[in-house]
C-alpha positions in Angstrom: 20.3 27.7 215.0 17.5 25.5 213.8 16.5 25.3 210.2 13.3 27.2 210.8 15.3 30.2 212.3 17.7 30.2 209.4 14.9 30.2 206.9 13.1 33.0 208.7 16.3 35.1 209.0 17.1 34.6 205.3 13.6 35.5 204.2 13.7 38.6 206.4 17.1 39.8 205.0 16.0 39.1 201.4 12.8 41.1 201.8 14.6 44.0 203.5 17.1 44.0 200.7 14.3 44.2 198.1 12.6 47.1 200.0 15.8 49.0 200.4 16.6 48.5 196.8 13.3 50.0 195.8 13.8 52.9 198.1 17.3 53.9 196.8 16.8 53.0 193.2 17.4 55.6 190.6 14.1 55.0 188.9 11.9 56.7 191.5 11.0 59.6 189.2 9.8 57.4 186.3 11.1 55.8 183.2 11.8 57.6 179.9 11.8 56.4 176.3 15.1 57.2 174.7 14.5 55.3 171.4 15.2 58.3 169.2 17.9 60.6 168.1 17.0 63.4 170.5 17.4 63.7 174.2 14.3 64.5 176.2 13.6 64.5 179.9 10.3 62.5 180.2 9.6 63.6 183.8 6.7 66.0 184.6 7.5 69.6 184.2 5.4 72.7 184.8 4.0 74.2 181.6 5.9 77.3 180.4 4.2 80.7 180.7 6.0 82.0 177.6 4.5 81.6 174.2 7.0 80.0 171.8 5.2 81.0 168.5 
């Protein structure tokens, strides 16, 4: 193989790895802030129909 083919193949495999990493990453639903003493799910939830007062 020539150097040009090796460079093209390595660039292709690297970019495919980055794309597959984004697709199967656990952060697809967003990031949360867990900087407190409580545990909250920071993803979008439908508003409750019950009144909590």
